[in-house]
C-alpha positions in Angstrom: 23.8 -67.4 -30.8 22.7 -67.6 -34.4 22.5 -64.7 -36.7 21.2 -66.0 -40.0 18.5 -68.4 -41.1 19.3 -71.3 -43.4 17.4 -72.4 -46.4 15.5 -75.1 -44.7 14.1 -72.7 -42.1 13.1 -70.3 -44.9 11.3 -73.0 -46.8 9.5 -74.0 -43.6 8.3 -70.4 -43.2 7.2 -70.3 -46.8 5.3 -73.6 -46.5 3.6 -72.5 -43.3 2.6 -69.2 -44.9 1.2 -71.0 -47.9 -0.8 -73.2 -45.6 -2.3 -70.0 -44.0 -0.5 -70.1 -40.6 -0.2 -66.9 -38.6 3.3 -65.5 -37.7 2.9 -66.5 -34.0 2.1 -70.1 -35.1 5.1 -70.1 -37.5 7.4 -68.9 -34.7 6.1 -71.8 -32.4 6.4 -74.5 -35.1 9.8 -73.4 -36.5 11.1 -72.7 -33.0 12.3 -69.3 -34.2 11.4 -66.1 -32.4 8.4 -64.1 -33.4 10.6 -61.1 -34.0 12.9 -63.2 -36.3 9.9 -64.2 -38.4 8.7 -60.6 -38.6 12.2 -59.4 -39.7 12.5 -62.1 -42.2 9.2 -61.3 -43.8 9.7 -57.6 -43.7 13.1 -57.9 -45.5 11.9 -60.3 -48.1 8.5 -59.2 -49.5 6.1 -59.7 -46.7 3.5 -62.4 -46.1 2.1 -62.4 -49.6 5.3 -62.2 -51.6 7.7 -64.2 -49.4 10.0 -66.6 -51.4 12.4 -68.7 -49.5 14.8 -69.2 -52.4 15.1 -65.4 -53.2 15.4 -64.7 -49.4 18.3 -67.2 -49.2 20.0 -65.6 -52.3 19.6 -62.2 -50.9 21.1 -63.3 -47.5 24.0 -65.0 -49.3 24.7 -61.9 -51.3 24.7 -59.7 -48.2 27.0 -62.2 -46.4 29.4 -62.2 -49.3 29.4 -58.3 -49.3 30.1 -58.2 -45.6 33.0 -60.6 -46.0 34.4 -58.5 -48.8 34.1 -55.4 -46.6 35.9 -57.1 -43.8 38.6 -58.4 -46.1 39.1 -54.8 -47.4 39.2 -53.5 -43.8 41.7 -56.1 -42.8 44.0 -55.2 -45.8 43.8 -51.5 -44.9 44.6 -52.3 -41.2 47.5 -54.5 -42.2 48.9 -51.8 -44.5 48.5 -49.2 -41.6 50.3 -51.6 -39.2 53.2 -52.0 -41.7 53.4 -48.2 -42.1 53.5 -47.7 -38.3 56.2 -50.4 -37.9 58.3 -48.5 -40.5 57.9 -45.3 -38.7 58.7 -46.9 -35.3 61.9 -48.4 -36.8 62.9 -44.9 -38.1 62.2 -43.4 -34.7 64.2 -46.1 -32.9 67.1 -45.7 -35.3 66.9 -41.9 -34.8 66.8 -42.4 -31.0 69.8 -44.7 -31.3 71.7 -42.1 -33.3 70.9 -39.4 -30.7 72.1 -41.7 -28.0 75.3 -42.3 -29.8 75.9 -38.5 -30.3 75.0 -37.8 -26.7 77.3 -40.5 -25.6 80.2 -39.1 -27.7 79.6 -35.7 -26.1 80.1 -37.2 -22.7 83.4 -38.8 -23.8 84.9 -35.4 -24.6 86.8 -33.6 -21.9 84.6 -31.3 -19.8 86.2 -28.1 -21.0 85.4 -28.9 -24.6 81.6 -28.9 -24.3 81.6 -26.1 -21.8 82.7 -23.9 -24.6 79.7 -24.8 -26.6 
């Protein structure tokens, strides 16, 4: 499954538009879906103003932005995981300390902790 057109496909669309082809014909010739052609034209100036180079630049810029967002999200998630690991270590060490205290209470003679 593909998500983005490449520059060659965009140039073909522009050439076919310049030669007067209809969107349905462009879809058949380019072997892209009619809806993909419609979206591409809607996003990038329409039938009269479509420019393959500008459309590719816009797509590249959007892709870079998405990658930067993902990178930021990954960094935030990594930090969150590190924080959770620290908290888990603290809880485990606390649990270990409680177990040691509880174990030491059991080692005392029965009459000692009955007074408490």
